[in-house]
N, C-alpha and C positions, 0 to 999 in steps of 0.2 A: 558434227553427230558422233556420238560413243554406244557401241555396244553396250547393250546391257542385261540382256538373256538368246536365251535359244527358249522359246516355248513349244512342250509336247501337248497336241492336243487331245488325251484321251477318252474314250468312251468309260472305261469305269475306272475312276480317280481312284480311288478308295486301294483297288488290289496296285495299280501304279505306283502309289505313294509307297504302302508295303513293301510294294520290289527296291526302288529307290531308296528310301529309310535304312528298312530294317535289313532287305537280304543285299544289297551293297554297300549299306553302310555309310550312305551318303549324311552328310549333317545337314539337318532341318534349321534353314533359318528364315523360314515366316511360312506359315498352316500349320495345320495337323488332320488328319484321317478322318471326311467326313467335312472337306472343305470343299470350294471349287476350284481353288488357289494353294496352291503351296510352289519354293525356289527351294533352294537345297544347294550348296557350294561343292563348286568345280576346279575348286582355284581362283572363283571370279565366286564372292561372296552369298551371290543368287541368279548364279549362270546359268544355274537347269532349273524346266522354273515345267508347273505341270497345270492344267487347266482345264478343267468338262468339254471338252469338244462345241458341246450342241451350245454353251454361252457364248464362242468363237463365231460359229453361225450367228447365232441372234446377234452378232456385235457389229460382224461383216455385212449382215440384212441379208444371207440367202437363207434357200429355205433348201437345207440338204435333209434326206428320209435318212438313217440312220445305213449309211451305206460308201463301207471301206472303200471301194474303188472310184464314189466324189468326191471324200472327206477329207478336209486338209490336216494332215499326221504333226504339221507343227509349223511354226512361225519364228521368225526373225526377228528380234526383238530389238531398237534404238533411237535412243533420247536425244532428242534434238532442245535447240535452246525455247523453238517457236514450233509447234505445230502448223497455224496460220504461217507463217515467213516462210515455212522447210516446204510447204503444201504448195503457195502460189508460185517460188521458185522452183520444184520439179515439175507444175503441172507447164511451166513455162516451158520447161526443154521434152514435155512430150511424154512426160508417163501418164497412165489413166489409174486413175485411181478410183476403188469402191465405193470409198463411200467419202463425205466431203469433212473437215475438220470435224470435231462433239465432244461433249464434256461426258466422261462417263464421271461421273459424281461418287460413284458409289466404288471404282477402282481411283479417285483421286487424281485423272489423268487428266488429259484432254487427249484424244487420236484420230490418227488416219492411218488409211488401209489401202495395199493399192499390191502388186504382184511382179515379182520380176517378170525376165523376156521364158524361163522355163514354167515358169507361175507360180514357185514358193510368194507363202500369205508375207507379207511383211507388213508389218507394224511401228510407226512415229506415233512419240509420245512426248509428252511434259506434263510436268507436275500441273496442280490446275495452280496454286500458289506464285509459279514460276510463268505460267503461263500469263495468267489475266492483272500480275502485282502484285494480288494483294496473298493474305495470310490464310487458310485452311484451317 
């Protein structure tokens, strides 16, 4: 497993993008205002990411109203060689997953989600081309 980024799940993407890009002056390595996703260099090329909260709710199949008390604010993103292999291993160790492994073709990755003992959201991913051995 390899740490990939911390993803902040935001309600007002453009406002947050402006804050991290223009006010803090972080180098944007992917995305722009008006998008759904952006990443910034924090000493790790894309170590901090912004993502629309409602899209993450859809990805983990949670029907959450816009309620800041119940909405995830961040997710830890970890890259693995194979989502399916890691899913099976962690499931055998007692990890309870929110989702089964699934392709997110628009994102170019295969993902699975679970929570740690403190209910922090964790996403494991692998690139689709690595997961199935083909070039996308």
